[in-house]
PDB file with SEQRES, HELIX, SHEET and CRYST1 records, atoms N, CA, C and O in Angstrom:
SEQRES   1 A   63  MET LYS ASN ILE GLY TYR VAL LEU ILE GLU VAL VAL MET          
SEQRES   2 A   63  ASN LEU PRO ILE HIS LEU GLY GLN CYS SER HIS CYS ARG          
SEQRES   3 A   63  LEU VAL PHE GLU ASP THR GLY ILE GLU LYS LEU VAL ASN          
SEQRES   4 A   63  ARG GLU VAL GLN ARG ASP TYR PRO PRO ASN LEU HIS ASP          
SEQRES   5 A   63  ASP PHE VAL ARG LEU SER GLU TRP ILE ALA VAL                  
HELIX    1 AA1 LEU A   19  GLN A   21  5                                   3    
HELIX    2 AA2 SER A   23  THR A   32  1                                  10    
HELIX    3 AA3 GLU A   35  ARG A   44  1                                  10    
HELIX    4 AA4 PRO A   48  ALA A   62  1                                  15    
CRYST1    1.000    1.000    1.000  90.00  90.00  90.00 P 1           1          
ATOM      1  N   MET A   1     -25.609 -20.037  43.110  1.00  0.00           N  
ATOM      2  CA  MET A   1     -25.857 -19.900  41.677  1.00  0.00           C  
ATOM      3  C   MET A   1     -25.280 -21.136  40.969  1.00  0.00           C  
ATOM      4  O   MET A   1     -24.168 -21.564  41.278  1.00  0.00           O  
ATOM      5  N   LYS A   2     -26.002 -21.680  40.064  1.00  0.00           N  
ATOM      6  CA  LYS A   2     -25.608 -22.880  39.330  1.00  0.00           C  
ATOM      7  C   LYS A   2     -24.697 -22.504  38.160  1.00  0.00           C  
ATOM      8  O   LYS A   2     -24.975 -21.538  37.450  1.00  0.00           O  
ATOM      9  N   ASN A   3     -23.613 -23.258  37.951  1.00  0.00           N  
ATOM     10  CA  ASN A   3     -22.686 -23.044  36.825  1.00  0.00           C  
ATOM     11  C   ASN A   3     -23.324 -23.621  35.563  1.00  0.00           C  
ATOM     12  O   ASN A   3     -23.637 -24.810  35.508  1.00  0.00           O  
ATOM     13  N   ILE A   4     -23.514 -22.784  34.560  1.00  0.00           N  
ATOM     14  CA  ILE A   4     -24.176 -23.246  33.333  1.00  0.00           C  
ATOM     15  C   ILE A   4     -23.180 -23.599  32.234  1.00  0.00           C  
ATOM     16  O   ILE A   4     -23.591 -24.029  31.156  1.00  0.00           O  
ATOM     17  N   GLY A   5     -21.880 -23.427  32.479  1.00  0.00           N  
ATOM     18  CA  GLY A   5     -20.881 -23.803  31.478  1.00  0.00           C  
ATOM     19  C   GLY A   5     -20.479 -22.639  30.597  1.00  0.00           C  
ATOM     20  O   GLY A   5     -20.635 -21.476  30.971  1.00  0.00           O  
ATOM     21  N   TYR A   6     -19.969 -22.955  29.444  1.00  0.00           N  
ATOM     22  CA  TYR A   6     -19.450 -21.956  28.516  1.00  0.00           C  
ATOM     23  C   TYR A   6     -20.539 -21.422  27.597  1.00  0.00           C  
ATOM     24  O   TYR A   6     -21.530 -22.095  27.311  1.00  0.00           O  
ATOM     25  N   VAL A   7     -20.327 -20.203  27.150  1.00  0.00           N  
ATOM     26  CA  VAL A   7     -21.231 -19.576  26.188  1.00  0.00           C  
ATOM     27  C   VAL A   7     -20.411 -19.242  24.947  1.00  0.00           C  
ATOM     28  O   VAL A   7     -19.341 -18.642  25.055  1.00  0.00           O  
ATOM     29  N   LEU A   8     -20.891 -19.614  23.799  1.00  0.00           N  
ATOM     30  CA  LEU A   8     -20.221 -19.314  22.538  1.00  0.00           C  
ATOM     31  C   LEU A   8     -20.832 -18.056  21.944  1.00  0.00           C  
ATOM     32  O   LEU A   8     -22.041 -17.975  21.726  1.00  0.00           O  
ATOM     33  N   ILE A   9     -19.972 -17.073  21.686  1.00  0.00           N  
ATOM     34  CA  ILE A   9     -20.423 -15.822  21.071  1.00  0.00           C  
ATOM     35  C   ILE A   9     -19.744 -15.692  19.718  1.00  0.00           C  
ATOM     36  O   ILE A   9     -18.518 -15.760  19.620  1.00  0.00           O  
ATOM     37  N   GLU A  10     -20.530 -15.509  18.695  1.00  0.00           N  
ATOM     38  CA  GLU A  10     -19.986 -15.319  17.358  1.00  0.00           C  
ATOM     39  C   GLU A  10     -20.076 -13.839  17.004  1.00  0.00           C  
ATOM     40  O   GLU A  10     -21.149 -13.240  17.067  1.00  0.00           O  
ATOM     41  N   VAL A  11     -18.936 -13.256  16.629  1.00  0.00           N  
ATOM     42  CA  VAL A  11     -18.883 -11.845  16.286  1.00  0.00           C  
ATOM     43  C   VAL A  11     -18.697 -11.726  14.778  1.00  0.00           C  
ATOM     44  O   VAL A  11     -17.780 -12.314  14.206  1.00  0.00           O  
ATOM     45  N   VAL A  12     -19.578 -10.959  14.145  1.00  0.00           N  
ATOM     46  CA  VAL A  12     -19.483 -10.722  12.710  1.00  0.00           C  
ATOM     47  C   VAL A  12     -19.218  -9.233  12.510  1.00  0.00           C  
ATOM     48  O   VAL A  12     -20.022  -8.393  12.916  1.00  0.00           O  
ATOM     49  N   MET A  13     -18.089  -8.909  11.886  1.00  0.00           N  
ATOM     50  CA  MET A  13     -17.726  -7.506  11.677  1.00  0.00           C  
ATOM     51  C   MET A  13     -16.732  -7.397  10.539  1.00  0.00           C  
ATOM     52  O   MET A  13     -16.126  -8.385  10.125  1.00  0.00           O  
ATOM     53  N   ASN A  14     -16.574  -6.192  10.046  1.00  0.00           N  
ATOM     54  CA  ASN A  14     -15.500  -5.933   9.096  1.00  0.00           C  
ATOM     55  C   ASN A  14     -14.180  -6.048   9.849  1.00  0.00           C  
ATOM     56  O   ASN A  14     -14.066  -5.587  10.984  1.00  0.00           O  
ATOM     57  N   LEU A  15     -13.215  -6.643   9.235  1.00  0.00           N  
ATOM     58  CA  LEU A  15     -11.939  -6.873   9.903  1.00  0.00           C  
ATOM     59  C   LEU A  15     -10.805  -6.359   9.035  1.00  0.00           C  
ATOM     60  O   LEU A  15     -10.673  -6.763   7.880  1.00  0.00           O  
ATOM     61  N   PRO A  16      -9.981  -5.468   9.584  1.00  0.00           N  
ATOM     62  CA  PRO A  16      -8.833  -5.001   8.804  1.00  0.00           C  
ATOM     63  C   PRO A  16      -7.928  -6.183   8.450  1.00  0.00           C  
ATOM     64  O   PRO A  16      -7.653  -7.035   9.294  1.00  0.00           O  
ATOM     65  N   ILE A  17      -7.481  -6.226   7.233  1.00  0.00           N  
ATOM     66  CA  ILE A  17      -6.632  -7.307   6.755  1.00  0.00           C  
ATOM     67  C   ILE A  17      -5.185  -6.815   6.672  1.00  0.00           C  
ATOM     68  O   ILE A  17      -4.908  -5.710   6.205  1.00  0.00           O  
ATOM     69  N   HIS A  18      -4.290  -7.657   7.132  1.00  0.00           N  
ATOM     70  CA  HIS A  18      -2.865  -7.382   6.987  1.00  0.00           C  
ATOM     71  C   HIS A  18      -2.332  -8.298   5.894  1.00  0.00           C  
ATOM     72  O   HIS A  18      -2.731  -9.459   5.804  1.00  0.00           O  
ATOM     73  N   LEU A  19      -1.458  -7.793   5.087  1.00  0.00           N  
ATOM     74  CA  LEU A  19      -0.926  -8.621   4.005  1.00  0.00           C  
ATOM     75  C   LEU A  19      -0.123  -9.796   4.546  1.00  0.00           C  
ATOM     76  O   LEU A  19       0.058 -10.793   3.847  1.00  0.00           O  
ATOM     77  N   GLY A  20       0.356  -9.692   5.771  1.00  0.00           N  
ATOM     78  CA  GLY A  20       1.107 -10.789   6.379  1.00  0.00           C  
ATOM     79  C   GLY A  20       0.242 -11.983   6.735  1.00  0.00           C  
ATOM     80  O   GLY A  20       0.769 -13.019   7.141  1.00  0.00           O  
ATOM     81  N   GLN A  21      -1.083 -11.868   6.594  1.00  0.00           N  
ATOM     82  CA  GLN A  21      -1.959 -12.992   6.898  1.00  0.00           C  
ATOM     83  C   GLN A  21      -1.851 -14.088   5.840  1.00  0.00           C  
ATOM     84  O   GLN A  21      -2.148 -15.249   6.122  1.00  0.00           O  
ATOM     85  N   CYS A  22      -1.440 -13.741   4.659  1.00  0.00           N  
ATOM     86  CA  CYS A  22      -1.200 -14.730   3.605  1.00  0.00           C  
ATOM     87  C   CYS A  22       0.184 -15.334   3.860  1.00  0.00           C  
ATOM     88  O   CYS A  22       1.175 -14.606   3.916  1.00  0.00           O  
ATOM     89  N   SER A  23       0.254 -16.632   4.013  1.00  0.00           N  
ATOM     90  CA  SER A  23       1.535 -17.259   4.373  1.00  0.00           C  
ATOM     91  C   SER A  23       2.613 -17.030   3.314  1.00  0.00           C  
ATOM     92  O   SER A  23       3.787 -16.870   3.651  1.00  0.00           O  
ATOM     93  N   HIS A  24       2.227 -17.012   2.048  1.00  0.00           N  
ATOM     94  CA  HIS A  24       3.215 -16.773   0.991  1.00  0.00           C  
ATOM     95  C   HIS A  24       3.714 -15.334   1.024  1.00  0.00           C  
ATOM     96  O   HIS A  24       4.914 -15.081   0.916  1.00  0.00           O  
ATOM     97  N   CYS A  25       2.783 -14.394   1.175  1.00  0.00           N  
ATOM     98  CA  CYS A  25       3.157 -12.975   1.244  1.00  0.00           C  
ATOM     99  C   CYS A  25       4.025 -12.711   2.464  1.00  0.00           C  
ATOM    100  O   CYS A  25       5.008 -11.974   2.387  1.00  0.00           O  
ATOM    101  N   ARG A  26       3.656 -13.317   3.596  1.00  0.00           N  
ATOM    102  CA  ARG A  26       4.396 -13.092   4.837  1.00  0.00           C  
ATOM    103  C   ARG A  26       5.859 -13.482   4.673  1.00  0.00           C  
ATOM    104  O   ARG A  26       6.749 -12.765   5.131  1.00  0.00           O  
ATOM    105  N   LEU A  27       6.109 -14.602   4.029  1.00  0.00           N  
ATOM    106  CA  LEU A  27       7.494 -15.036   3.818  1.00  0.00           C  
ATOM    107  C   LEU A  27       8.280 -14.018   3.006  1.00  0.00           C  
ATOM    108  O   LEU A  27       9.423 -13.696   3.329  1.00  0.00           O  
ATOM    109  N   VAL A  28       7.655 -13.520   1.952  1.00  0.00           N  
ATOM    110  CA  VAL A  28       8.334 -12.530   1.105  1.00  0.00           C  
ATOM    111  C   VAL A  28       8.569 -11.243   1.886  1.00  0.00           C  
ATOM    112  O   VAL A  28       9.669 -10.690   1.857  1.00  0.00           O  
ATOM    113  N   PHE A  29       7.536 -10.763   2.587  1.00  0.00           N  
ATOM    114  CA  PHE A  29       7.664  -9.505   3.332  1.00  0.00           C  
ATOM    115  C   PHE A  29       8.680  -9.619   4.465  1.00  0.00           C  
ATOM    116  O   PHE A  29       9.446  -8.686   4.705  1.00  0.00           O  
ATOM    117  N   GLU A  30       8.694 -10.753   5.160  1.00  0.00           N  
ATOM    118  CA  GLU A  30       9.663 -10.931   6.249  1.00  0.00           C  
ATOM    119  C   GLU A  30      11.079 -10.991   5.696  1.00  0.00           C  
ATOM    120  O   GLU A  30      11.990 -10.366   6.240  1.00  0.00           O  
ATOM    121  N   ASP A  31      11.263 -11.734   4.626  1.00  0.00           N  
ATOM    122  CA  ASP A  31      12.607 -11.878   4.049  1.00  0.00           C  
ATOM    123  C   ASP A  31      13.147 -10.562   3.507  1.00  0.00           C  
ATOM    124  O   ASP A  31      14.353 -10.319   3.550  1.00  0.00           O  
ATOM    125  N   THR A  32      12.258  -9.710   2.996  1.00  0.00           N  
ATOM    126  CA  THR A  32      12.717  -8.429   2.448  1.00  0.00           C  
ATOM    127  C   THR A  32      12.727  -7.318   3.496  1.00  0.00           C  
ATOM    128  O   THR A  32      13.267  -6.238   3.257  1.00  0.00           O  
ATOM    129  N   GLY A  33      12.127  -7.587   4.662  1.00  0.00           N  
ATOM    130  CA  GLY A  33      12.126  -6.606   5.739  1.00  0.00           C  
ATOM    131  C   GLY A  33      11.138  -5.474   5.565  1.00  0.00           C  
ATOM    132  O   GLY A  33      11.284  -4.430   6.200  1.00  0.00           O  
ATOM    133  N   ILE A  34      10.123  -5.655   4.712  1.00  0.00           N  
ATOM    134  CA  ILE A  34       9.171  -4.560   4.470  1.00  0.00           C  
ATOM    135  C   ILE A  34       7.784  -4.823   5.054  1.00  0.00           C  
ATOM    136  O   ILE A  34       6.853  -4.060   4.797  1.00  0.00           O  
ATOM    137  N   GLU A  35       7.638  -5.885   5.832  1.00  0.00           N  
ATOM    138  CA  GLU A  35       6.317  -6.266   6.333  1.00  0.00           C  
ATOM    139  C   GLU A  35       5.660  -5.130   7.135  1.00  0.00           C  
ATOM    140  O   GLU A  35       4.500  -4.804   6.884  1.00  0.00           O  
ATOM    141  N   LYS A  36       6.368  -4.528   8.080  1.00  0.00           N  
ATOM    142  CA  LYS A  36       5.784  -3.465   8.906  1.00  0.00           C  
ATOM    143  C   LYS A  36       5.410  -2.251   8.061  1.00  0.00           C  
ATOM    144  O   LYS A  36       4.357  -1.649   8.271  1.00  0.00           O  
ATOM    145  N   LEU A  37       6.254  -1.896   7.120  1.00  0.00           N  
ATOM    146  CA  LEU A  37       5.974  -0.746   6.251  1.00  0.00           C  
ATOM    147  C   LEU A  37       4.715  -0.983   5.422  1.00  0.00           C  
ATOM    148  O   LEU A  37       3.856  -0.106   5.324  1.00  0.00           O  
ATOM    149  N   VAL A  38       4.608  -2.157   4.833  1.00  0.00           N  
ATOM    150  CA  VAL A  38       3.452  -2.476   3.988  1.00  0.00           C  
ATOM    151  C   VAL A  38       2.175  -2.491   4.821  1.00  0.00           C  
ATOM    152  O   VAL A  38       1.158  -1.941   4.399  1.00  0.00           O  
ATOM    153  N   ASN A  39       2.213  -3.114   6.002  1.00  0.00           N  
ATOM    154  CA  ASN A  39       1.015  -3.170   6.839  1.00  0.00           C  
ATOM    155  C   ASN A  39       0.602  -1.786   7.319  1.00  0.00           C  
ATOM    156  O   ASN A  39      -0.593  -1.509   7.419  1.00  0.00           O  
ATOM    157  N   ARG A  40       1.554  -0.912   7.618  1.00  0.00           N  
ATOM    158  CA  ARG A  40       1.215   0.465   8.016  1.00  0.00           C  
ATOM    159  C   ARG A  40       0.491   1.184   6.881  1.00  0.00           C  
ATOM    160  O   ARG A  40      -0.484   1.899   7.115  1.00  0.00           O  
ATOM    161  N   GLU A  41       0.964   0.996   5.661  1.00  0.00           N  
ATOM    162  CA  GLU A  41       0.318   1.639   4.511  1.00  0.00           C  
ATOM    163  C   GLU A  41      -1.090   1.102   4.302  1.00  0.00           C  
ATOM    164  O   GLU A  41      -2.009   1.866   4.006  1.00  0.00           O  
ATOM    165  N   VAL A  42      -1.264  -0.198   4.451  1.00  0.00           N  
ATOM    166  CA  VAL A  42      -2.590  -0.802   4.287  1.00  0.00           C  
ATOM    167  C   VAL A  42      -3.526  -0.294   5.375  1.00  0.00           C  
ATOM    168  O   VAL A  42      -4.668   0.058   5.081  1.00  0.00           O  
ATOM    169  N   GLN A  43      -3.067  -0.245   6.636  1.00  0.00           N  
ATOM    170  CA  GLN A  43      -3.899   0.223   7.739  1.00  0.00           C  
ATOM    171  C   GLN A  43      -4.306   1.675   7.560  1.00  0.00           C  
ATOM    172  O   GLN A  43      -5.414   2.059   7.936  1.00  0.00           O  
ATOM    173  N   ARG A  44      -3.438   2.474   6.999  1.00  0.00           N  
ATOM    174  CA  ARG A  44      -3.717   3.896   6.808  1.00  0.00           C  
ATOM    175  C   ARG A  44      -4.901   4.105   5.848  1.00  0.00           C  
ATOM    176  O   ARG A  44      -5.582   5.127   5.918  1.00  0.00           O  
ATOM    177  N   ASP A  45      -5.140   3.148   4.963  1.00  0.00           N  
ATOM    178  CA  ASP A  45      -6.235   3.266   3.992  1.00  0.00           C  
ATOM    179  C   ASP A  45      -7.611   2.946   4.582  1.00  0.00           C  
ATOM    180  O   ASP A  45      -8.630   3.292   3.985  1.00  0.00           O  
ATOM    181  N   TYR A  46      -7.652   2.289   5.747  1.00  0.00           N  
ATOM    182  CA  TYR A  46      -8.932   1.977   6.377  1.00  0.00           C  
ATOM    183  C   TYR A  46      -9.495   3.203   7.074  1.00  0.00           C  
ATOM    184  O   TYR A  46      -8.730   4.026   7.577  1.00  0.00           O  
ATOM    185  N   PRO A  47     -10.821   3.343   7.117  1.00  0.00           N  
ATOM    186  CA  PRO A  47     -11.424   4.461   7.862  1.00  0.00           C  
ATOM    187  C   PRO A  47     -11.079   4.331   9.354  1.00  0.00           C  
ATOM    188  O   PRO A  47     -11.007   3.218   9.876  1.00  0.00           O  
ATOM    189  N   PRO A  48     -10.866   5.460  10.038  1.00  0.00           N  
ATOM    190  CA  PRO A  48     -10.485   5.414  11.458  1.00  0.00           C  
ATOM    191  C   PRO A  48     -11.484   4.661  12.341  1.00  0.00           C  
ATOM    192  O   PRO A  48     -11.086   3.983  13.289  1.00  0.00           O  
ATOM    193  N   ASN A  49     -12.781   4.777  12.034  1.00  0.00           N  
ATOM    194  CA  ASN A  49     -13.767   4.093  12.880  1.00  0.00           C  
ATOM    195  C   ASN A  49     -13.639   2.569  12.778  1.00  0.00           C  
ATOM    196  O   ASN A  49     -13.896   1.872  13.760  1.00  0.00           O  
ATOM    197  N   LEU A  50     -13.254   2.044  11.630  1.00  0.00           N  
ATOM    198  CA  LEU A  50     -13.060   0.599  11.486  1.00  0.00           C  
ATOM    199  C   LEU A  50     -11.892   0.145  12.363  1.00  0.00           C  
ATOM    200  O   LEU A  50     -11.981  -0.877  13.042  1.00  0.00           O  
ATOM    201  N   HIS A  51     -10.819   0.895  12.344  1.00  0.00           N  
ATOM    202  CA  HIS A  51      -9.659   0.567  13.183  1.00  0.00           C  
ATOM    203  C   HIS A  51     -10.028   0.644  14.663  1.00  0.00           C  
ATOM    204  O   HIS A  51      -9.659  -0.238  15.438  1.00  0.00           O  
ATOM    205  N   ASP A  52     -10.756   1.696  15.064  1.00  0.00           N  
ATOM    206  CA  ASP A  52     -11.155   1.859  16.463  1.00  0.00           C  
ATOM    207  C   ASP A  52     -12.049   0.711  16.928  1.00  0.00           C  
ATOM    208  O   ASP A  52     -11.868   0.194  18.030  1.00  0.00           O  
ATOM    209  N   ASP A  53     -13.011   0.309  16.096  1.00  0.00           N  
ATOM    210  CA  ASP A  53     -13.891  -0.815  16.433  1.00  0.00           C  
ATOM    211  C   ASP A  53     -13.086  -2.100  16.585  1.00  0.00           C  
ATOM    212  O   ASP A  53     -13.334  -2.881  17.503  1.00  0.00           O  
ATOM    213  N   PHE A  54     -12.133  -2.322  15.698  1.00  0.00           N  
ATOM    214  CA  PHE A  54     -11.302  -3.516  15.752  1.00  0.00           C  
ATOM    215  C   PHE A  54     -10.485  -3.548  17.046  1.00  0.00           C  
ATOM    216  O   PHE A  54     -10.379  -4.595  17.684  1.00  0.00           O  
ATOM    217  N   VAL A  55      -9.910  -2.409  17.436  1.00  0.00           N  
ATOM    218  CA  VAL A  55      -9.112  -2.341  18.664  1.00  0.00           C  
ATOM    219  C   VAL A  55      -9.993  -2.631  19.881  1.00  0.00           C  
ATOM    220  O   VAL A  55      -9.615  -3.417  20.750  1.00  0.00           O  
ATOM    221  N   ARG A  56     -11.163  -1.997  19.944  1.00  0.00           N  
ATOM    222  CA  ARG A  56     -12.062  -2.228  21.081  1.00  0.00           C  
ATOM    223  C   ARG A  56     -12.497  -3.690  21.172  1.00  0.00           C  
ATOM    224  O   ARG A  56     -12.513  -4.265  22.260  1.00  0.00           O  
ATOM    225  N   LEU A  57     -12.848  -4.290  20.044  1.00  0.00           N  
ATOM    226  CA  LEU A  57     -13.260  -5.691  20.052  1.00  0.00           C  
ATOM    227  C   LEU A  57     -12.094  -6.595  20.453  1.00  0.00           C  
ATOM    228  O   LEU A  57     -12.282  -7.536  21.225  1.00  0.00           O  
ATOM    229  N   SER A  58     -10.916  -6.326  19.949  1.00  0.00           N  
ATOM    230  CA  SER A  58      -9.732  -7.129  20.284  1.00  0.00           C  
ATOM    231  C   SER A  58      -9.437  -7.072  21.767  1.00  0.00           C  
ATOM    232  O   SER A  58      -9.109  -8.090  22.377  1.00  0.00           O  
ATOM    233  N   GLU A  59      -9.552  -5.883  22.357  1.00  0.00           N  
ATOM    234  CA  GLU A  59      -9.319  -5.741  23.792  1.00  0.00           C  
ATOM    235  C   GLU A  59     -10.376  -6.493  24.591  1.00  0.00           C  
ATOM    236  O   GLU A  59     -10.063  -7.109  25.610  1.00  0.00           O  
ATOM    237  N   TRP A  60     -11.618  -6.447  24.138  1.00  0.00           N  
ATOM    238  CA  TRP A  60     -12.701  -7.137  24.835  1.00  0.00           C  
ATOM    239  C   TRP A  60     -12.510  -8.653  24.764  1.00  0.00           C  
ATOM    240  O   TRP A  60     -12.717  -9.348  25.759  1.00  0.00           O  
ATOM    241  N   ILE A  61     -12.123  -9.162  23.614  1.00  0.00           N  
ATOM    242  CA  ILE A  61     -11.932 -10.610  23.440  1.00  0.00           C  
ATOM    243  C   ILE A  61     -10.747 -11.106  24.251  1.00  0.00           C  
ATOM    244  O   ILE A  61     -10.773 -12.225  24.765  1.00  0.00           O  
ATOM    245  N   ALA A  62      -9.708 -10.289  24.373  1.00  0.00           N  
ATOM    246  CA  ALA A  62      -8.491 -10.698  25.080  1.00  0.00           C  
ATOM    247  C   ALA A  62      -8.690 -10.839  26.571  1.00  0.00           C  
ATOM    248  O   ALA A  62      -7.855 -11.440  27.246  1.00  0.00           O  
ATOM    249  N   VAL A  63      -9.779 -10.297  27.105  1.00  0.00           N  
ATOM    250  CA  VAL A  63     -10.022 -10.347  28.557  1.00  0.00           C  
ATOM    251  C   VAL A  63     -10.353 -11.733  28.992  1.00  0.00           C  
ATOM    252  O   VAL A  63     -10.588 -11.969  30.177  1.00  0.00           O  
TER     253      VAL A  63                                                      
END                                                                             
């Protein structure tokens, strides 16, 4: 079988956002020690199926 090289796959989906993704917010949240609490509250507001899809895609990409 001939090696054809790499394949680029672009995935378009809704992505849960963590407030720590903003570099300015992350500094404030880390310094005050509330980053995990805030992200848990934000994640709780997303529909369960969005979180499940994100986890499955993340696991697939990490392989």
